C-alpha positions as a Markdown table, in Angstrom:
| # | Residue | x | y | z |
|---|---|---|---|---|
| 1 | Met | -220.5 | 40.8 | 71.6 |
| 2 | Lys | -218.1 | 38.7 | 73.4 |
| 3 | Phe | -217.9 | 35.2 | 73.0 |
| 4 | Lys | -216.3 | 32.8 | 76.1 |
| 5 | Asn | -214.5 | 30.0 | 75.5 |
| 6 | Lys | -216.0 | 27.2 | 77.7 |
| 7 | Asn | -213.7 | 24.6 | 76.4 |
| 8 | Lys | -210.3 | 25.5 | 77.8 |
| 9 | Thr | -207.6 | 23.4 | 77.1 |
| 10 | Arg | -205.6 | 22.3 | 80.2 |
| 11 | Leu | -202.0 | 22.8 | 79.8 |
| 12 | Gln | -199.8 | 19.7 | 81.6 |
| 13 | Ser | -197.6 | 21.4 | 84.2 |
| 14 | Val | -193.6 | 20.4 | 83.4 |
| 15 | Thr | -193.6 | 19.1 | 87.0 |
| 16 | Glu | -196.4 | 16.5 | 86.5 |
| 17 | Pro | -195.1 | 13.1 | 85.1 |
| 18 | Pro | -196.5 | 11.9 | 81.5 |
| 19 | Gln | -199.5 | 10.0 | 81.7 |
| 20 | Val | -199.0 | 6.2 | 80.6 |
| 21 | Arg | -201.6 | 4.2 | 79.2 |
| 22 | Met | -200.8 | 0.5 | 80.2 |
| 23 | Asp | -203.0 | -0.7 | 77.6 |
| 24 | Ala | -201.2 | 0.9 | 74.7 |
| 25 | Ala | -198.2 | -0.6 | 72.8 |
| 26 | Gly | -195.3 | 0.7 | 70.3 |
| 27 | Ile | -194.4 | -1.1 | 67.5 |
| 28 | Asp | -191.5 | -0.3 | 65.0 |
| 29 | Ile | -191.2 | -1.8 | 61.8 |
| 30 | Ser | -188.4 | -2.6 | 59.5 |
| 31 | Pro | -188.1 | -4.7 | 56.8 |
| 32 | Glu | -186.2 | -7.5 | 58.6 |
| 33 | Glu | -187.7 | -7.2 | 62.1 |
| 34 | Ile | -190.5 | -6.0 | 64.2 |
| 35 | Tyr | -189.8 | -4.5 | 67.8 |
| 36 | Val | -192.8 | -4.1 | 70.1 |
| 37 | Ala | -192.9 | -2.7 | 73.5 |
| 38 | Val | -195.7 | -2.5 | 76.0 |
| 39 | Asp | -195.6 | -0.9 | 79.5 |
| 40 | Val | -192.9 | -2.4 | 81.7 |
| 41 | Gln | -195.6 | -3.2 | 84.2 |
| 42 | Val | -197.5 | -5.4 | 82.1 |
| 43 | Ala | -194.7 | -7.6 | 80.7 |
| 44 | Asn | -191.3 | -8.8 | 81.2 |
| 45 | Pro | -189.4 | -8.3 | 79.1 |
| 46 | Ala | -191.4 | -5.4 | 78.1 |
| 47 | Val | -189.8 | -5.0 | 74.4 |
| 48 | Arg | -189.9 | -7.8 | 72.2 |
| 49 | Cys | -188.5 | -8.8 | 68.7 |
| 50 | Phe | -190.3 | -10.7 | 66.0 |
| 51 | Gly | -189.7 | -11.4 | 62.4 |
| 52 | Thr | -192.0 | -10.3 | 59.5 |
| 53 | Val | -193.5 | -13.4 | 58.4 |
| 54 | Thr | -197.4 | -14.2 | 59.1 |
| 55 | Arg | -196.6 | -16.7 | 61.6 |
| 56 | Glu | -194.9 | -13.5 | 63.8 |
| 57 | Leu | -197.5 | -11.4 | 63.0 |
| 58 | Tyr | -200.0 | -13.8 | 64.9 |
| 59 | Arg | -197.4 | -14.1 | 67.6 |
| 60 | Ile | -197.6 | -10.4 | 68.0 |
| 61 | Ala | -201.2 | -10.2 | 68.0 |
| 62 | Asp | -201.1 | -12.9 | 70.7 |
| 63 | Trp | -198.8 | -11.2 | 72.8 |
| 64 | Leu | -200.6 | -7.8 | 72.5 |
| 65 | Gln | -203.9 | -9.5 | 73.4 |
| 66 | Ser | -202.4 | -11.6 | 76.5 |
| 67 | Cys | -200.8 | -7.9 | 77.7 |
| 68 | Gly | -204.4 | -6.4 | 77.4 |
| 69 | Val | -203.3 | -3.8 | 74.4 |
| 70 | Ser | -206.1 | -2.2 | 73.0 |
| 71 | Thr | -204.3 | 0.6 | 71.2 |
| 72 | Val | -200.7 | 0.9 | 69.2 |
| 73 | Ala | -198.6 | 3.6 | 67.8 |
| 74 | Ile | -196.6 | 2.3 | 64.7 |
| 75 | Ala | -193.4 | 3.4 | 63.2 |
| 76 | Tyr | -192.0 | 2.6 | 60.2 |
| 77 | Ala | -188.9 | 3.7 | 58.7 |
| 78 | Ser | -188.6 | 3.5 | 54.9 |
| 79 | His | -185.1 | 3.9 | 53.6 |
| 80 | Cys | -185.4 | 4.7 | 49.8 |
| 81 | Thr | -182.8 | 4.6 | 47.3 |
| 82 | Ser | -183.0 | 6.2 | 44.0 |
| 83 | Val | -184.0 | 3.7 | 41.5 |
| 84 | Glu | -182.8 | 4.7 | 37.6 |
| 85 | Arg | -185.3 | 3.6 | 35.0 |
């Protein structure tokens, strides 16, 4: 018996520009600062640097909400060091 795959995956052509979600943001977290980026058509400047204290987290949330952001991608790079016990 043969089964047909009804849900074919559509591959994006390399000639098509990537689709950008205007409601998305990227957040890069380090121990000292947090960088937040939105689409350049949404805010100017599109990348902002914030601190890591609670007051700054509220500022990030307010800015993202004012930009209409509903989804985020978060990057966190932890620089681990060996600790002798």
